[in-house]
C-alpha positions in Angstrom: 122.1 96.0 120.7 123.3 99.2 122.4 124.6 97.3 125.4 126.3 94.7 123.3 128.1 97.3 121.1 129.2 99.4 124.1 130.3 96.5 126.3 131.9 94.0 123.9 133.4 95.8 121.0 137.2 96.0 121.4 137.0 93.5 124.2 139.0 91.1 122.1 139.3 90.1 118.4 136.9 87.2 118.6 134.1 89.3 120.1 134.7 92.0 117.4 134.4 89.4 114.6 131.1 88.2 116.1 129.5 91.6 116.9 130.6 93.5 113.8 129.6 90.7 111.4 127.7 92.4 108.5 124.7 90.1 109.0 124.4 91.2 112.6 124.9 95.0 112.2 123.0 95.6 109.0 119.9 96.2 111.2 121.2 98.7 113.7 119.0 99.6 116.7 120.2 102.7 118.5 117.2 103.1 120.8 116.3 101.7 124.2 113.0 99.8 123.8 110.4 101.7 125.8 108.0 99.9 128.1 104.7 101.6 127.4 105.3 105.2 128.5 108.8 104.8 129.7 110.6 107.6 127.9 114.2 106.3 128.4 117.0 107.8 126.3 120.5 106.4 125.7 123.2 107.5 128.2 125.4 110.2 126.6 128.6 108.4 127.5 127.5 105.2 125.8 126.3 107.1 122.7 129.5 109.1 122.4 131.6 105.9 122.4 129.4 104.3 119.8 129.5 107.3 117.5 133.2 107.9 117.8 134.6 104.4 117.9 132.1 102.0 116.4 129.9 103.7 113.8 132.9 104.7 111.6 133.7 101.0 111.3 130.2 99.8 110.3 128.3 102.8 108.7 128.7 101.4 105.2 127.0 98.1 106.1 123.9 99.5 107.9 120.7 99.0 105.9 118.2 99.5 108.6 118.4 102.1 111.4 116.3 102.7 114.5 116.7 105.9 116.4 115.0 107.9 119.1 115.2 111.7 119.4 118.5 111.8 121.4 120.3 109.3 119.3 119.0 110.8 116.0 120.3 114.2 116.8 123.7 112.7 117.6 124.0 110.2 114.7 122.4 111.7 111.6 124.5 115.0 111.4 127.8 113.1 111.7 127.3 109.8 109.9 126.2 109.0 106.4 124.8 105.6 105.7 125.0 104.9 102.0 123.2 101.6 102.1 120.4 102.7 104.4 116.8 102.1 103.0 114.8 101.6 106.2 114.4 104.1 109.0 112.6 103.8 112.3 111.8 106.9 114.4 110.7 105.6 117.8 109.4 107.0 121.1 108.9 110.5 119.7 106.5 113.1 121.0 104.3 114.0 118.0 105.0 117.8 118.3 108.7 117.2 118.4 108.7 114.8 115.4 106.6 117.3 113.4 109.1 120.0 114.2 112.0 117.7 113.2 110.4 116.9 109.9 109.7 120.6 109.3 112.9 122.2 110.5 115.6 119.5 110.6 117.2 119.8 107.2 119.3 116.6 107.7 116.3 114.4 108.4 114.2 116.1 105.7 117.0 115.6 103.2 117.4 111.9 104.2 113.7 111.4 103.4 113.7 113.6 100.3 116.7 111.9 98.7 114.6 108.9 97.7 117.0 106.7 99.8 114.3 105.7 102.3 111.8 103.2 101.1 110.7 101.8 104.4 109.7 104.1 107.3 108.4 103.2 110.8 106.9 105.9 113.1 106.4 105.4 116.8 104.7 108.1 118.9 104.5 108.2 122.7 101.0 107.4 123.8 99.2 109.5 126.5 96.3 108.0 128.4 92.8 109.5 127.8 94.0 111.7 124.9 91.8 112.8 122.1 92.5 112.3 118.4 95.3 114.8 117.5 95.3 117.0 114.4 99.1 117.1 114.8 99.2 113.4 114.1 97.2 113.8 110.9 99.5 116.6 109.8 102.5 114.4 110.6 101.1 111.6 108.4 100.4 114.0 105.5 103.9 115.5 105.7 105.5 112.1 105.7 103.6 111.0 102.6 104.4 114.2 100.8 108.1 114.2 101.7 108.9 110.5 101.0 108.2 110.2 97.3 109.9 106.8 97.0 108.3 105.3 100.1 106.8 101.9 99.6 106.3 100.7 103.2 105.0 102.9 106.0 104.2 101.8 109.5 102.5 104.7 111.1 102.1 104.2 114.9 101.8 100.4 114.9 105.4 99.7 115.9 104.4 98.8 119.5 101.2 96.8 120.0 100.3 98.6 123.2 100.3 102.0 121.4 97.2 102.4 119.2 97.1 106.2 118.6 94.2 106.8 116.2 94.2 109.6 113.6 91.6 111.2 111.4 92.1 111.0 107.6 89.1 113.0 106.5 90.7 116.3 107.3 93.5 115.5 104.8 91.2 115.5 101.8 92.2 119.0 100.8 95.9 118.3 101.2 98.3 116.7 98.7 98.2 113.4 100.7 98.7 111.1 97.7 101.3 108.4 97.0 101.7 106.5 93.8 104.4 104.2 95.2 103.2 103.2 98.7 102.4 99.4 98.6 102.1 98.6 102.3 100.5 100.7 105.0 100.0 100.0 108.7 98.0 102.6 110.5 95.5 103.4 113.3 92.4 105.5 112.4 89.5 106.9 114.3 86.5 105.9 112.2 85.4 103.5 109.5 85.2 106.6 107.2 88.9 107.0 107.6 89.4 103.5 106.4 87.3 104.1 103.3 89.2 107.4 102.6 92.5 105.5 102.5 91.0 103.1 99.9 89.5 105.9 97.7 92.4 105.8 95.2 94.9 108.3 96.8 97.2 105.3 97.4 96.6 103.6 94.1 99.4 101.0 94.4 98.4 99.8 97.9 98.6 96.0 98.1 98.7 95.6 101.9 96.6 97.6 104.4 96.9 96.7 108.1 94.5 99.0 109.9 93.1 99.4 113.4 89.8 101.3 113.6 88.9 102.8 116.9 85.2 103.1 116.1 83.4 101.3 113.3 80.0 103.0 113.1 77.7 104.3 110.3 79.6 105.9 107.4 78.9 109.2 105.7 76.3 109.1 102.9 78.8 110.4 100.4 81.3 107.6 100.9 81.7 105.1 98.0 81.9 101.6 99.4 81.3 99.8 96.1 84.3 100.4 93.9 86.4 97.2 93.4 89.9 97.1 94.9 91.7 94.7 92.5 95.3 95.7 93.7 94.7 94.9 97.3 96.3 91.5 98.2 96.4 91.6 102.1 93.9 93.3 104.4 93.8 93.3 108.2 90.9 95.0 110.0 91.1 95.3 113.8 88.6 97.0 116.2 88.2 96.2 119.8 85.0 98.1 120.4 81.6 96.6 119.6 80.2 97.6 116.2 76.6 97.6 114.9 77.4 97.9 111.2 79.1 94.6 110.3 76.4 93.7 107.8 75.8 97.2 106.4 79.5 98.4 106.2 82.1 95.8 106.8 80.7 93.1 104.5 80.3 95.5 101.5 83.9 96.7 102.0 85.3 93.1 102.0 83.4 92.2 98.9 85.3 94.9 97.0 88.6 93.0 97.5 88.2 90.6 94.6 91.9 89.6 94.4 92.6 89.4 98.1 95.1 86.6 99.1 95.2 87.1 102.9 92.4 88.4 105.2 92.7 89.1 108.9 89.6 90.1 111.0 89.6 90.9 114.6 86.1 92.2 115.5 83.4 92.4 118.1 79.8 92.6 116.8 76.4 93.5 118.1 73.5 92.1 115.9 69.8 92.8 116.6 67.2 90.2 115.6 69.8 88.0 113.9 72.1 85.1 114.5 75.7 84.4 115.4 78.4 84.7 112.7 79.5 81.2 111.7 81.4 79.4 109.0 78.5 79.3 106.5 77.9 83.0 106.8 81.5 83.9 106.5 81.8 81.8 103.3 78.5 82.9 101.7 78.8 86.6 102.5 82.5 87.3 102.2 84.9 84.5 101.2 83.0 83.5 98.0 83.8 87.0 96.7 87.6 86.3 97.1 88.6 83.5 94.8 92.3 84.1 95.3 92.2 83.9 99.1 94.6 81.4 100.6 94.8 82.5 104.2 92.0 83.6 106.6 92.8 84.5 110.2 90.1 85.7 112.5 88.7 86.3 115.9 85.0 87.4 115.9 82.8 88.0 119.0 79.1 88.2 118.3 76.6 89.5 120.8 73.1 88.9 119.6 70.1 90.8 121.0 66.8 89.4 119.8 64.1 91.4 121.7 61.1 91.3 119.4 61.8 88.3 117.3 62.1 84.6 118.2 65.2 83.2 116.4 66.7 79.8 117.1 70.4 80.5 117.8 73.1 78.0 116.9 74.6 75.8 119.6 78.4 75.5 119.8 78.2 72.2 118.0 76.2 73.8 115.2 78.9 76.5 114.8 81.6 73.9 114.7 79.7 72.0 112.1 79.3 75.1 109.9 83.1 75.4 109.6 83.6 71.7 108.9 81.0 71.8 106.1 82.8 74.7 104.3 86.3 73.1 104.7 87.9 75.6 107.0 91.1 74.7 108.9 91.1 74.3 112.7 88.5 76.7 114.3 87.6 77.0 118.0 84.4 78.5 119.3 82.2 78.8 122.4 78.6 80.0 123.0 77.5 81.8 126.2 73.8 82.1 126.9 72.0 83.3 129.9 68.2 83.2 129.0 67.0 85.1 132.1 69.3 88.0 131.2 68.8 87.8 127.5 72.5 87.3 127.0 73.5 85.5 123.8 77.2 85.6 122.8 79.5 83.5 120.6 83.2 83.7 120.0 84.8 82.1 116.9 88.5 82.1 116.2 90.9 80.4 113.8 93.7 78.2 115.2 96.4 78.5 116.2 95.3 81.8 117.8 97.4 84.6 116.2 96.4 87.8 118.1 97.9 89.5 121.1 94.4 90.5 122.5 91.7 88.1 123.7 88.4 90.0 124.6 85.2 89.1 126.3 86.3 85.9 127.9 83.5 84.4 130.0 82.6 81.3 132.0 81.8 79.3 128.8 85.5 79.6 127.7 86.6 76.1 126.4 90.3 76.5 127.1 93.2 76.1 124.6 96.8 77.3 124.0 97.2 81.1 123.6 101.0 81.7 123.7 100.7 84.9 121.7 98.1 86.6 123.9 99.4 89.4 126.1 96.2 91.3 126.9 93.1 89.5 128.3 89.7 91.1 129.1 87.2 89.0 131.0 83.5 89.9 131.6 80.4 88.0 132.8 77.3 88.4 134.9 78.1 85.1 136.7 81.1 84.9 139.1 84.5 83.8 138.0 85.8 81.1 140.3 89.3 80.1 141.3 89.4 77.1 138.9 88.8 79.4 135.9 91.8 81.6 136.8 93.9 78.5 137.3 93.0 77.4 133.7 93.7 80.9 132.4 97.1 81.0 134.0 98.0 77.8 132.2 96.4 78.6 128.8 97.6 82.2 128.6 101.1 81.6 129.8 102.7 84.9 128.6 99.9 87.2 129.7 101.0 90.7 130.6 97.7 92.6 131.1 94.4 91.4 132.7 91.2 93.4 133.0 88.2 91.9 134.8 84.6 93.2 134.6 82.5 91.2 137.1 80.6 92.6 140.0 79.3 89.2 141.2 80.9 87.7 144.4 82.6 84.4 144.1 80.5 81.4 145.2 83.3 79.1 146.0 85.6 81.0 148.5 87.4 77.8 149.5 90.3 78.2 147.1 92.3 75.3 145.9 95.6 74.6 147.6 97.3 74.9 144.1 98.9 78.3 143.8 98.0 80.2 140.7 101.0 81.9 139.0 101.0 84.6 136.3 104.7 84.9 135.8 104.6 87.8 133.3 101.6 89.8 134.5 102.5 93.5 134.9 99.1 95.2 134.7 95.9 94.3 136.6 92.6 96.2 136.4 90.0 95.4 139.0 88.2 98.8 138.9 85.0 97.1 137.7 85.3 94.0 139.8 83.9 92.7 143.1 86.3 92.8 146.1 86.5 89.0 145.9 88.7 89.3 142.8 91.1 91.6 144.7 91.3 88.8 147.3 91.9 86.3 144.5 94.8 88.2 143.0 96.4 90.3 145.8 96.5 87.6 148.6 99.8 85.9 148.0 98.6 82.4 149.0 95.9 82.5 146.2 97.8 84.0 143.3 101.5 84.7 142.7 102.2 87.8 140.6 106.0 88.3 140.7 106.2 91.2 138.2 103.0 93.1 138.9 103.7 96.9 138.5 100.3 98.5 137.9 97.0 98.1 139.7 93.6 99.7 138.9 91.1 99.1 141.8 88.2 100.7 143.7 89.3 102.5 146.9 86.7 100.6 148.9 88.0 97.3 147.7 91.6 98.2 148.4 90.7 99.4 151.9 88.8 96.2 152.6 91.3 93.7 151.2 94.3 95.5 152.9 92.4 96.0 156.2 93.1 99.7 156.0 96.7 99.1 154.8 97.7 96.8 157.6 97.1 93.3 156.2 100.3 91.3 155.8 98.7 88.9 153.4 98.6 91.6 150.7 101.6 93.7 151.7 104.2 92.0 149.5 102.4 92.7 146.2 101.4 96.2 147.2 105.0 97.0 148.2 106.2 96.3 144.7 103.6 98.4 142.8 104.9 101.4 140.9 101.5 102.6 139.7 98.2 102.6 141.6 95.1 104.0 139.9 92.0 104.8 141.9 89.2 106.8 140.3 87.8 108.4 143.5 89.7 110.9 145.6 91.1 109.8 149.0 93.5 111.0 151.6 96.8 109.1 151.8 97.4 108.0 155.4 100.8 107.1 157.0 99.9 103.5 156.7 99.2 104.0 153.0 102.7 105.3 152.3 104.3 102.5 154.2 102.2 100.0 152.4 103.1 101.4 148.9 106.7 102.5 149.3 107.4 102.8 145.5 104.5 105.1 144.7 
């Protein structure tokens, strides 16, 4: 929107009517959308023109406003938006935003005036960072300031940013809201999820939560009290959990009036069976008589070491969903008896999630237009034909991670070129060198937008022939980020091979 306003307003009358139409400018985005950790800010000249020439003509029609730090400091002190009810603060450093909410009287007053009912918070994500106490304090301050807030998105604005926070250290603070009805948030533990449902947000009807680690809960946590006001619940966790039966199922049974349920989980079960349609119905859904929409992706890894249990086939799993009257559901079972590997993946169709985890050689195919992040792992090699299918099924894939140390058996690749037109991130740090050959040699796979590569130094050295191989030079010359865990000395050939690093 920034470029449109700057370039086309005052170009001619017709453009003005189109661009300044109330329907178009009621949701005003004054930020540059960041790509992951790209901390861009609006050019001062562009911002000055918009503030001086354009905002005075449209300020009274703006209902939703998105700003970053630079644009916020320029806009909020000079322009009053009488119809504004939704504010998005994006691409902030957490310390800076906390300081703004503490010291910036204009921002504080805007939140205190009871004008803002919808608030979206986006914090810059740093790799390998620990859970921050500042983030928790920021959340508590926002809840205490915004007394009329009914909708809060706290760090779920961008799907690639999943900063978790701890809630348990807020118990002694006045972190209570009697108006908040919808909350999107990322937390560290399952206890944090239970804390948010302990009554401090007593009007909450929608909770969309990402939990970094779902493990055993504290003994003093109440996971039995009914939650009659909750209408929509989404639980996402990408790490494996052992407590599906003991913690997750009891929580879901409390939601007696739930109308929509979304589950994205990876489970480990000992001496048990795969989760299937019958189990989901008998253990969870039967307790939710108002439920009218159930969206899920559940990976189950069963480890039966001391007990002989007949595990369901993929046909059995499909039949379990048919018997209980579910809508379209896909599944596949992956079993390697010699390695005691028993895995099953079940998911509702059409597939609604941006992540697809633990894809293996038993994958059945399908259409996954919403998936942007794919993680593959197996103890058997991935062959060229599988990657060809994946490039077609996951047509908008941006990030690919491969865990597979087994060499490919079929090195005679098909003459059909594999293309991943949107892939920008490739992680081969836990993959055999054959997969570096599969993806970095141009005649095998075309990656026109690849920017980031994670790889072992040994594999990189081998596939590039000590940074002299022309077959891999094109992709490497376009990389803007190269991540290698072990230290190494950059030779002159290396610098020529990776000119953008």
